[in-house]
FIDREN-934657 format. One record per residue (C-alpha): residue in one letter; residue number from 0; x, y, z. Coordinates in steps of 0.1 Angstrom, whole numbers, plus 2048, in hexadecimal, padded with zeros to 3 digits. Last residue first. Layout:
# FIDREN-934657
("A" NUM (X Y Z))
...
//
This chain:
# FIDREN-934657
("L" 282 (E71 8F9 A44))
("N" 281 (E8B 8F2 A5E))
("L" 280 (EA7 8ED A49))
("S" 279 (EBD 8CD A4E))
("A" 278 (EAC 8BA A31))
("L" 277 (EB7 8D6 A1A))
("W" 276 (EDB 8D4 A26))
("Q" 275 (EDC 8AE A20))
("L" 274 (ECF 8B1 9FD))
("F" 273 (EE6 8CF 9F7))
("R" 272 (F05 8BA A02))
("D" 271 (EF9 89C 9EC))
("K" 270 (EF8 8B4 9CE))
("W" 269 (F17 8C5 9D6))
("Q" 268 (F2B 8A6 9D3))
("R" 267 (F2E 8AA 9AD))
("C" 266 (F49 8C5 9B5))
("E" 265 (F61 8A9 9BF))
("A" 264 (F59 88F 9A6))
("T" 263 (F62 8AA 98D))
("G" 262 (F4D 8BF 973))
("K" 261 (F35 8AF 95C))
("T" 260 (F2D 888 95E))
("T" 259 (F11 886 977))
("S" 258 (F03 8A7 96E))
("A" 257 (EEF 8BC 988))
("G" 256 (EFD 8DC 979))
("F" 255 (F21 8D8 96B))
("G" 254 (F22 8FA 95D))
("H" 253 (F44 907 96C))
("G" 252 (F64 8F9 979))
("G" 251 (F64 8D9 98E))
("T" 250 (F84 8DB 9A3))
("Q" 249 (F8C 8EB 9C4))
("Y" 248 (F69 8EC 9D4))
("Q" 247 (F5B 908 9E6))
("I" 246 (F3E 900 9FC))
("Y" 245 (F2B 91C A0D))
("V" 244 (F0F 914 A24))
("H" 243 (EF5 92F A2E))
("N" 242 (EE0 93C A4D))
("V" 241 (EE7 961 A49))
("R" 240 (EFC 973 A62))
("R" 239 (EFD 992 A4F))
("A" 238 (F22 993 A4E))
("T" 237 (F22 96D A44))
("L" 236 (F0A 973 A28))
("A" 235 (F20 990 A1B))
("S" 234 (F3F 97B A1E))
("D" 233 (F2F 95D A0C))
("L" 232 (F24 975 9F1))
("L" 231 (F46 983 9EA))
("E" 230 (F55 960 9EC))
("S" 229 (F3B 956 9D2))
("N" 228 (F47 970 9B9))
("R" 227 (F6C 96A 9C1))
("Y" 226 (F69 948 9B0))
("D" 225 (F6A 95D 98E))
("V" 224 (F4D 952 978))
("I" 223 (F59 940 957))
("P" 222 (F79 92D 95D))
("D" 221 (F6E 91F 980))
("D" 220 (F8D 910 990))
("K" 219 (F84 91A 9B5))
("C" 218 (F61 909 9B0))
("N" 217 (F3F 914 9BC))
("I" 216 (F25 90F 9D6))
("L" 215 (F0B 921 9EB))
("F" 214 (EEF 913 9FF))
("V" 213 (EDB 931 A0B))
("P" 212 (EBF 934 A27))
("P" 211 (EA7 951 A20))
("C" 210 (EB5 976 A26))
("D" 209 (EA8 986 A43))
("A" 208 (EC6 99B A4A))
("P" 207 (EC5 9A6 A26))
("V" 206 (EE2 9A1 A0E))
("H" 205 (EE5 9BE 9F8))
("K" 204 (F09 9C7 9F1))
("E" 203 (F15 9A4 9EA))
("L" 202 (EF9 9A0 9CF))
("S" 201 (F05 9BD 9B9))
("L" 200 (EE6 9C5 9A5))
("S" 199 (EE1 9E8 9B6))
("D" 198 (F06 9EF 9B6))
("R" 197 (F07 9E9 98E))
("L" 196 (EE6 9FE 98B))
("V" 195 (EF8 A1C 99C))
("R" 194 (F16 A17 98A))
("N" 193 (F04 A1A 966))
("G" 192 (F1F A0C 94E))
("K" 191 (F09 9EE 944))
("R" 190 (EEC A04 93B))
("S" 189 (EEB A08 915))
("D" 188 (EF7 9E4 911))
("G" 187 (EDC 9D5 928))
("M" 186 (EDF 9D0 94D))
("L" 185 (ED9 9AB 94C))
("A" 184 (EEC 9A3 92D))
("R" 183 (F09 9BB 934))
("R" 182 (F0D 9AF 957))
("S" 181 (F0C 98A 94D))
("R" 180 (F28 98F 933))
("K" 179 (F3D 9A2 94B))
("H" 178 (F3F 988 965))
("V" 177 (F4A 99E 980))
("C" 176 (F6D 998 992))
("P" 175 (F75 9BD 993))
("H" 174 (F57 9C3 9AA))
("S" 173 (F38 9D6 99D))
("M" 172 (F1F 9BD 98E))
("T" 171 (F25 9A3 9AA))
("V" 170 (F16 97F 9AF))
("V" 169 (F18 96A 991))
("P" 168 (F10 948 9A1))
("Y" 167 (F25 926 9A2))
("V" 166 (F05 917 9B0))
("P" 165 (EEC 92F 9C2))
("V" 164 (ED3 91C 9D7))
("I" 163 (EB9 931 9E8))
("F" 162 (EA2 926 A03))
("A" 161 (E7D 92F A0B))
("P" 160 (E7B 943 9EC))
("R" 159 (E71 968 9F0))
("E" 158 (E4D 973 9EE))
("Q" 157 (E47 97C A12))
("P" 156 (E66 990 A14))
("P" 155 (E5E 9A6 9F5))
("F" 154 (E75 99D 9DA))
("L" 153 (E94 9B2 9D1))
("Y" 152 (EA8 9A7 9EF))
("S" 151 (EAA 982 9F0))
("S" 150 (E9D 97F 9CD))
("S" 149 (EBE 98B 9C1))
("M" 148 (ECD 968 9CB))
("V" 147 (EB6 956 9B3))
("L" 146 (EC1 96B 995))
("H" 145 (EE7 96B 99E))
("G" 144 (EE5 946 99F))
("G" 143 (ED4 946 97D))
("A" 142 (EF1 95A 971))
("S" 141 (F05 93C 97C))
("F" 140 (EED 920 986))
("G" 139 (ECD 927 99A))
("M" 138 (EBA 916 9B4))
("A" 137 (E99 925 9C2))
("G" 136 (E87 917 9E1))
("I" 135 (E61 90F 9E6))
("K" 134 (E59 902 A09))
("R" 133 (E3D 919 A16))
("A" 132 (E27 911 9F9))
("D" 131 (E29 8EB A01))
("I" 130 (E27 8D7 9E1))
("G" 129 (E0E 8C0 9D1))
("Y" 128 (E0C 8D4 9B0))
("E" 127 (DE6 8DC 9B3))
("A" 126 (DEB 8E5 9D9))
("A" 125 (E09 8FB 9D0))
("R" 124 (DF6 90D 9B2))
("S" 123 (DF8 931 9C0))
("R" 122 (E1D 929 9CD))
("V" 121 (E27 91D 9AC))
("Y" 120 (E1A 93D 999))
("R" 119 (E27 956 9B3))
("M" 118 (E4A 946 9B4))
("A" 117 (E4A 946 98D))
("Q" 116 (E3E 96B 98E))
("L" 115 (E5B 974 9A4))
("L" 114 (E74 961 98E))
("D" 113 (E66 973 96F))
("D" 112 (E68 994 97D))
("Q" 111 (E8B 98F 987))
("P" 110 (E93 983 963))
("D" 109 (E83 9A3 955))
("P" 108 (E92 9BD 96E))
("Y" 107 (EAB 9C0 95E))
("R" 106 (EAF 9B9 939))
("N" 105 (E9C 9AB 91B))
("G" 104 (E9C 9C4 8FD))
("R" 103 (E9D 9E9 902))
("F" 102 (EA5 9F4 8E0))
("V" 101 (EC1 A0B 8D4))
("Y" 100 (EDF A00 8E9))
("R" 99 (ECC 9E0 8EC))
("Y" 98 (ED5 9D8 8C9))
("R" 97 (EF7 9C8 8D4))
("F" 96 (EF7 9B3 8B4))
("I" 95 (F06 992 8C1))
("F" 94 (EFD 990 8E6))
("A" 93 (EDA 9A0 8DE))
("P" 92 (ED5 986 8C2))
("V" 91 (EDD 96A 8DC))
("Y" 90 (EC4 971 8F5))
("A" 89 (EC1 98F 90F))
("T" 88 (EAF 977 928))
("R" 87 (E8D 971 932))
("Y" 86 (E87 954 94B))
("R" 85 (E85 930 93F))
("L" 84 (E7C 923 961))
("V" 83 (E7F 8FE 96A))
("F" 82 (E67 8F4 985))
("A" 81 (E70 8D9 99D))
("S" 80 (E60 8C0 9B7))
("I" 79 (E75 8B0 9CF))
("G" 78 (E76 88C 9D8))
("H" 77 (E9A 883 9D1))
("A" 76 (E96 878 9AE))
("N" 75 (E82 896 9A7))
("L" 74 (E9F 8AD 9B0))
("W" 73 (EB5 898 996))
("R" 72 (E9A 89D 97B))
("A" 71 (E97 8C2 983))
("V" 70 (EBD 8C6 980))
("E" 69 (EBF 8B5 95F))
("H" 68 (EA2 8CB 953))
("G" 67 (EB3 8EB 95C))
("E" 66 (ED9 8EF 95F))
("V" 65 (EE2 8D2 947))
("E" 64 (EC4 8D7 931))
("I" 63 (EBA 8FB 931))
("D" 62 (EDE 90A 930))
("H" 61 (ECB 92A 929))
("W" 60 (ED3 94B 916))
("F" 59 (EDF 96D 91A))
("Y" 58 (EDD 972 93F))
("S" 57 (EFF 963 93F))
("G" 56 (EF2 93F 938))
("G" 55 (EE6 930 958))
("P" 54 (EC6 91A 95F))
("C" 53 (EAC 926 97A))
("V" 52 (E9E 90A 98D))
("I" 51 (E7D 910 9A3))
("V" 50 (E80 8F8 9BF))
("A" 49 (E65 8E5 9D2))
("K" 48 (E60 8D3 9F3))
("N" 47 (E43 8BC 9F4))
("A" 46 (E22 8C2 A06))
("S" 45 (E11 8A8 9F1))
("G" 44 (E18 889 9DD))
("P" 43 (E24 882 9BC))
("V" 42 (E44 894 9B4))
("L" 41 (E40 8AF 999))
("Y" 40 (E59 8BB 97D))
("P" 39 (E48 8DC 973))
("T" 38 (E53 8F0 953))
("L" 37 (E51 916 955))
("Q" 36 (E50 929 934))
("V" 35 (E51 94F 932))
("S" 34 (E39 95F 919))
("K" 33 (E30 982 921))
("H" 32 (E12 997 91A))
("H" 31 (E0C 9A5 93D))
("P" 30 (DE8 9A9 949))
("T" 29 (DEA 985 958))
("D" 28 (DD8 965 94E))
("Q" 27 (DF9 958 941))
("W" 26 (E18 967 94F))
("I" 25 (E27 945 95B))
("N" 24 (E24 936 939))
("V" 23 (E20 911 940))
("T" 22 (E33 8F1 936))
("Q" 21 (E22 8D2 940))
("A" 20 (E14 8CB 91F))
("T" 19 (E37 8C7 90F))
("A" 18 (E3E 8A1 917))
("C" 17 (E19 899 912))
("L" 16 (E19 8A9 8F1))
("C" 15 (E38 897 8E7))
("C" 14 (E2A 876 8F2))
("A" 13 (E0B 87D 8DC))
("F" 12 (E20 884 8BE))
("L" 11 (E33 863 8C3))
("L" 10 (E12 850 8C6))
("L" 9 (E05 85E 8A6))
("L" 8 (E28 858 895))
("F" 7 (E26 834 8A1))
("L" 6 (E02 82F 895))
("P" 5 (E0B 83F 872))
("L" 4 (E28 825 870))
("R" 3 (E15 806 87A))
("R" 2 (E05 804 857))
("N" 1 (E27 806 846))
("M" 0 (E33 7E9 85A))
//
Protein backbone atom coordinates (compact mmCIF):
# COMPACT_ATOMS: atom_id res chain seq x y z
CA UNK A 1 0.00 0.00 0.00
CA UNK A 2 2.79 2.39 0.93
CA UNK A 3 4.62 1.60 -2.32
CA UNK A 4 1.58 2.56 -4.33
CA UNK A 5 1.07 5.86 -2.53
CA UNK A 6 3.83 7.83 -4.33
CA UNK A 7 2.53 6.59 -7.69
CA UNK A 8 -0.99 7.62 -6.72
CA UNK A 9 0.22 11.08 -5.73
CA UNK A 10 2.18 11.39 -8.98
CA UNK A 11 -0.90 10.49 -11.01
CA UNK A 12 -3.02 12.90 -8.99
CA UNK A 13 -0.49 15.68 -9.59
CA UNK A 14 -0.46 14.91 -13.32
CA UNK A 15 -4.25 15.02 -13.45
CA UNK A 16 -4.23 18.39 -11.71
CA UNK A 17 -1.76 19.71 -14.25
CA UNK A 18 -3.95 18.49 -17.12
CA UNK A 19 -7.02 20.08 -15.58
CA UNK A 20 -5.34 23.46 -15.31
CA UNK A 21 -3.16 23.36 -18.42
CA UNK A 22 -5.97 24.72 -20.59
CA UNK A 23 -6.21 28.01 -18.72
CA UNK A 24 -4.48 30.79 -20.64
CA UNK A 25 -3.64 34.42 -20.04
CA UNK A 26 -5.37 36.42 -22.78
CA UNK A 27 -2.82 39.24 -22.44
CA UNK A 28 0.20 37.02 -22.98
CA UNK A 29 2.43 38.02 -25.90
CA UNK A 30 1.08 41.56 -25.81
CA UNK A 31 2.71 44.80 -24.62
CA UNK A 32 0.25 44.90 -21.71
CA UNK A 33 1.53 43.38 -18.48
CA UNK A 34 -1.77 41.97 -17.30
CA UNK A 35 -2.88 38.54 -16.21
CA UNK A 36 -6.46 37.61 -17.04
CA UNK A 37 -7.46 33.96 -17.18
CA UNK A 38 -9.55 32.32 -19.87
CA UNK A 39 -10.51 28.66 -19.51
CA UNK A 40 -11.52 26.87 -22.74
CA UNK A 41 -14.10 24.10 -22.74
CA UNK A 42 -13.87 22.72 -26.27
CA UNK A 43 -16.14 20.45 -28.26
CA UNK A 44 -14.27 18.18 -30.70
CA UNK A 45 -14.91 19.00 -34.33
CA UNK A 46 -14.73 22.07 -36.48
CA UNK A 47 -16.76 25.21 -37.18
CA UNK A 48 -18.59 24.98 -33.85
CA UNK A 49 -20.45 27.83 -32.25
CA UNK A 50 -18.73 29.21 -29.16
CA UNK A 51 -19.66 31.35 -26.17
CA UNK A 52 -17.45 33.47 -23.94
CA UNK A 53 -18.95 33.14 -20.45
CA UNK A 54 -18.71 36.05 -18.00
CA UNK A 55 -19.72 35.14 -14.43
CA UNK A 56 -21.40 37.68 -12.19
CA UNK A 57 -20.32 39.05 -8.83
CA UNK A 58 -21.23 42.76 -8.76
CA UNK A 59 -17.99 43.64 -10.57
CA UNK A 60 -16.31 42.95 -7.19
CA UNK A 61 -15.75 39.18 -7.47
CA UNK A 62 -16.81 36.17 -9.57
CA UNK A 63 -19.35 33.42 -9.02
CA UNK A 64 -16.93 31.37 -11.06
CA UNK A 65 -18.38 27.90 -10.51
CA UNK A 66 -22.16 28.30 -10.87
CA UNK A 67 -22.06 31.11 -13.43
CA UNK A 68 -18.81 30.09 -15.10
CA UNK A 69 -17.57 26.52 -15.21
CA UNK A 70 -20.98 24.95 -14.67
CA UNK A 71 -22.37 27.01 -17.55
CA UNK A 72 -19.46 25.95 -19.79
CA UNK A 73 -20.04 22.28 -19.04
CA UNK A 74 -23.74 22.65 -19.87
CA UNK A 75 -22.92 24.36 -23.18
CA UNK A 76 -20.44 21.59 -23.99
CA UNK A 77 -23.12 18.99 -23.40
CA UNK A 78 -25.07 20.63 -26.21
CA UNK A 79 -22.23 20.83 -28.70
CA UNK A 80 -21.16 24.41 -27.99
CA UNK A 81 -17.59 25.33 -27.11
CA UNK A 82 -17.23 27.72 -24.19
CA UNK A 83 -14.56 29.98 -22.69
CA UNK A 84 -14.88 31.10 -19.06
CA UNK A 85 -13.44 34.58 -18.60
CA UNK A 86 -12.14 35.70 -15.22
CA UNK A 87 -12.19 39.38 -16.16
CA UNK A 88 -10.73 41.99 -13.82
CA UNK A 89 -12.96 43.08 -10.96
CA UNK A 90 -12.46 45.44 -8.02
CA UNK A 91 -12.09 42.39 -5.71
CA UNK A 92 -12.96 41.95 -2.05
CA UNK A 93 -10.30 44.24 -0.47
CA UNK A 94 -11.66 47.18 -2.49
CA UNK A 95 -15.16 46.32 -1.28
CA UNK A 96 -14.06 46.30 2.37
CA UNK A 97 -11.47 49.07 2.57
CA UNK A 98 -12.62 51.48 -0.17
CA UNK A 99 -9.01 52.26 -1.02
CA UNK A 100 -10.00 53.32 -4.53
CA UNK A 101 -10.74 56.79 -3.21
CA UNK A 102 -6.93 57.10 -3.21
CA UNK A 103 -5.65 54.42 -5.60
CA UNK A 104 -7.09 53.55 -8.98
CA UNK A 105 -7.46 49.80 -8.49
CA UNK A 106 -9.49 47.88 -11.06
CA UNK A 107 -12.42 49.75 -12.58
CA UNK A 108 -13.97 50.66 -15.91
CA UNK A 109 -12.85 50.08 -18.62
CA UNK A 110 -10.79 47.13 -17.34
CA UNK A 111 -13.54 44.45 -17.58
CA UNK A 112 -14.58 45.71 -21.02
CA UNK A 113 -10.97 45.68 -22.20
CA UNK A 114 -10.67 42.09 -20.99
CA UNK A 115 -13.78 40.95 -22.85
CA UNK A 116 -12.62 42.66 -26.04
CA UNK A 117 -9.21 41.01 -25.73
CA UNK A 118 -10.88 37.64 -25.05
CA UNK A 119 -12.92 38.01 -28.25
CA UNK A 120 -9.74 38.82 -30.17
CA UNK A 121 -7.82 35.98 -28.56
CA UNK A 122 -10.46 33.35 -29.35
CA UNK A 123 -11.11 34.60 -32.88
CA UNK A 124 -7.41 34.56 -33.72
CA UNK A 125 -7.25 30.90 -32.64
CA UNK A 126 -10.57 29.79 -34.08
CA UNK A 127 -9.05 27.14 -36.35
CA UNK A 128 -6.95 25.77 -33.49
CA UNK A 129 -10.00 25.61 -31.22
CA UNK A 130 -12.26 24.10 -33.88
CA UNK A 131 -14.77 26.94 -33.87
CA UNK A 132 -16.21 29.33 -36.44
CA UNK A 133 -14.81 32.83 -35.87
CA UNK A 134 -18.12 34.28 -37.09
CA UNK A 135 -20.15 32.38 -34.48
CA UNK A 136 -18.66 33.50 -31.17
CA UNK A 137 -21.20 34.93 -28.74
CA UNK A 138 -21.00 36.27 -25.20
CA UNK A 139 -23.12 35.21 -22.21
CA UNK A 140 -23.02 37.02 -18.88
CA UNK A 141 -24.77 36.77 -15.55
CA UNK A 142 -25.71 39.70 -13.31
CA UNK A 143 -22.78 42.15 -13.57
CA UNK A 144 -21.41 39.84 -16.24
CA UNK A 145 -24.65 40.51 -18.11
CA UNK A 146 -23.87 44.21 -18.02
CA UNK A 147 -20.38 43.46 -19.29
CA UNK A 148 -21.45 41.40 -22.31
CA UNK A 149 -24.24 43.80 -23.22
CA UNK A 150 -21.91 46.80 -23.04
CA UNK A 151 -19.96 45.23 -25.91
CA UNK A 152 -22.88 46.09 -28.20
CA UNK A 153 -21.89 49.75 -28.26
CA UNK A 154 -18.43 50.02 -26.71
CA UNK A 155 -16.77 47.59 -29.16
CA UNK A 156 -16.13 48.31 -32.84
CA UNK A 157 -18.95 46.71 -34.89
CA UNK A 158 -16.63 44.11 -36.45
CA UNK A 159 -15.40 43.00 -33.00
CA UNK A 160 -18.74 42.59 -31.26
CA UNK A 161 -20.03 39.14 -30.29
CA UNK A 162 -22.22 37.40 -32.86
CA UNK A 163 -24.97 37.20 -30.23
CA UNK A 164 -25.36 38.42 -26.64
CA UNK A 165 -27.02 36.65 -23.71
CA UNK A 166 -27.54 38.79 -20.58
CA UNK A 167 -29.01 36.64 -17.79
CA UNK A 168 -30.61 38.58 -14.89
CA UNK A 169 -28.32 41.46 -15.85
CA UNK A 170 -27.34 44.70 -14.23
CA UNK A 171 -28.37 47.27 -16.85
CA UNK A 172 -28.59 50.84 -15.62
CA UNK A 173 -26.12 53.03 -13.78
CA UNK A 174 -28.42 56.07 -13.56
CA UNK A 175 -32.03 54.91 -13.04
CA UNK A 176 -33.42 54.58 -9.47
CA UNK A 177 -33.45 50.78 -9.88
CA UNK A 178 -29.64 50.73 -10.20
CA UNK A 179 -27.67 47.99 -8.49
CA UNK A 180 -25.49 50.31 -6.41
CA UNK A 181 -22.81 47.76 -5.50
CA UNK A 182 -22.12 47.03 -9.17
CA UNK A 183 -22.03 50.73 -9.98
CA UNK A 184 -19.54 51.42 -7.22
CA UNK A 185 -17.35 48.50 -8.28
CA UNK A 186 -17.35 49.32 -11.98
CA UNK A 187 -16.94 53.08 -11.73
CA UNK A 188 -14.67 53.21 -8.70
CA UNK A 189 -15.28 54.91 -5.36
CA UNK A 190 -13.86 58.22 -6.52
CA UNK A 191 -16.03 58.31 -9.66
CA UNK A 192 -19.30 56.68 -8.65
CA UNK A 193 -21.05 60.06 -8.44
CA UNK A 194 -19.96 61.15 -11.91
CA UNK A 195 -23.23 61.64 -13.80
CA UNK A 196 -21.63 61.67 -17.24
CA UNK A 197 -19.95 58.33 -16.56
CA UNK A 198 -23.16 56.92 -15.08
CA UNK A 199 -25.03 57.81 -18.25
CA UNK A 200 -22.30 56.46 -20.50
CA UNK A 201 -22.48 53.05 -18.77
CA UNK A 202 -26.30 52.82 -18.64
CA UNK A 203 -27.04 50.19 -21.27
CA UNK A 204 -30.61 51.31 -21.87
CA UNK A 205 -29.32 54.63 -23.21
CA UNK A 206 -26.89 53.26 -25.77
CA UNK A 207 -28.45 50.38 -27.69
CA UNK A 208 -27.20 50.67 -31.29
CA UNK A 209 -29.45 49.99 -34.25
CA UNK A 210 -26.95 47.36 -35.44
CA UNK A 211 -26.84 45.57 -32.10
CA UNK A 212 -26.22 41.80 -32.35
CA UNK A 213 -29.18 39.53 -31.54
CA UNK A 214 -29.96 39.44 -27.81
CA UNK A 215 -31.46 36.75 -25.59
CA UNK A 216 -32.50 38.40 -22.31
CA UNK A 217 -33.97 36.71 -19.24
CA UNK A 218 -34.65 37.56 -15.62
CA UNK A 219 -37.07 36.83 -12.77
CA UNK A 220 -39.71 39.12 -11.31
CA UNK A 221 -38.78 38.06 -7.77
CA UNK A 222 -35.05 38.81 -8.16
CA UNK A 223 -33.90 40.01 -4.71
CA UNK A 224 -30.48 41.25 -5.88
CA UNK A 225 -30.85 43.08 -9.19
CA UNK A 226 -34.18 44.91 -9.51
CA UNK A 227 -36.23 43.24 -12.27
CA UNK A 228 -36.80 46.64 -13.86
CA UNK A 229 -33.21 46.58 -15.11
CA UNK A 230 -34.17 43.99 -17.71
CA UNK A 231 -37.39 45.80 -18.53
CA UNK A 232 -35.41 48.95 -19.29
CA UNK A 233 -33.16 47.00 -21.63
CA UNK A 234 -36.08 45.25 -23.31
CA UNK A 235 -37.76 48.60 -23.96
CA UNK A 236 -34.56 50.02 -25.46
CA UNK A 237 -34.03 46.97 -27.66
CA UNK A 238 -37.62 47.15 -28.83
CA UNK A 239 -37.38 50.87 -29.58
CA UNK A 240 -34.28 50.26 -31.70
CA UNK A 241 -35.93 47.26 -33.39
CA UNK A 242 -33.12 44.93 -32.39
CA UNK A 243 -33.63 41.22 -32.97
CA UNK A 244 -34.14 39.97 -29.43
CA UNK A 245 -36.12 37.74 -27.11
CA UNK A 246 -37.06 38.81 -23.59
CA UNK A 247 -38.38 36.26 -21.11
CA UNK A 248 -39.38 37.31 -17.61
CA UNK A 249 -40.11 34.48 -15.21
CA UNK A 250 -42.20 35.08 -12.14
CA UNK A 251 -40.04 32.99 -9.81
CA UNK A 252 -36.41 31.96 -9.65
CA UNK A 253 -34.64 34.80 -7.92
CA UNK A 254 -31.00 35.40 -8.78
CA UNK A 255 -27.76 33.46 -9.15
CA UNK A 256 -29.08 30.19 -10.57
CA UNK A 257 -26.80 30.18 -13.61
CA UNK A 258 -27.07 26.88 -15.45
CA UNK A 259 -27.73 24.93 -12.24
CA UNK A 260 -30.14 22.02 -12.22
CA UNK A 261 -31.02 22.65 -8.57
CA UNK A 262 -30.82 26.41 -7.92
CA UNK A 263 -33.71 28.74 -8.68
CA UNK A 264 -37.03 27.16 -9.65
CA UNK A 265 -38.26 24.72 -12.27
CA UNK A 266 -39.82 27.72 -14.00
CA UNK A 267 -36.65 29.77 -14.38
CA UNK A 268 -34.50 26.77 -15.31
CA UNK A 269 -36.49 26.57 -18.54
CA UNK A 270 -34.32 29.40 -19.84
CA UNK A 271 -31.63 26.93 -20.93
CA UNK A 272 -33.90 25.07 -23.34
CA UNK A 273 -35.35 28.33 -24.61
CA UNK A 274 -31.86 29.68 -25.26
CA UNK A 275 -30.79 26.60 -27.20
CA UNK A 276 -33.92 26.83 -29.36
CA UNK A 277 -33.30 30.53 -29.96
CA UNK A 278 -29.64 29.99 -30.85
CA UNK A 279 -30.56 27.26 -33.33
CA UNK A 280 -33.01 29.68 -34.96
CA UNK A 281 -30.40 32.37 -35.62
CA UNK A 282 -29.06 32.68 -39.12
CA UNK A 283 -25.40 32.56 -38.15
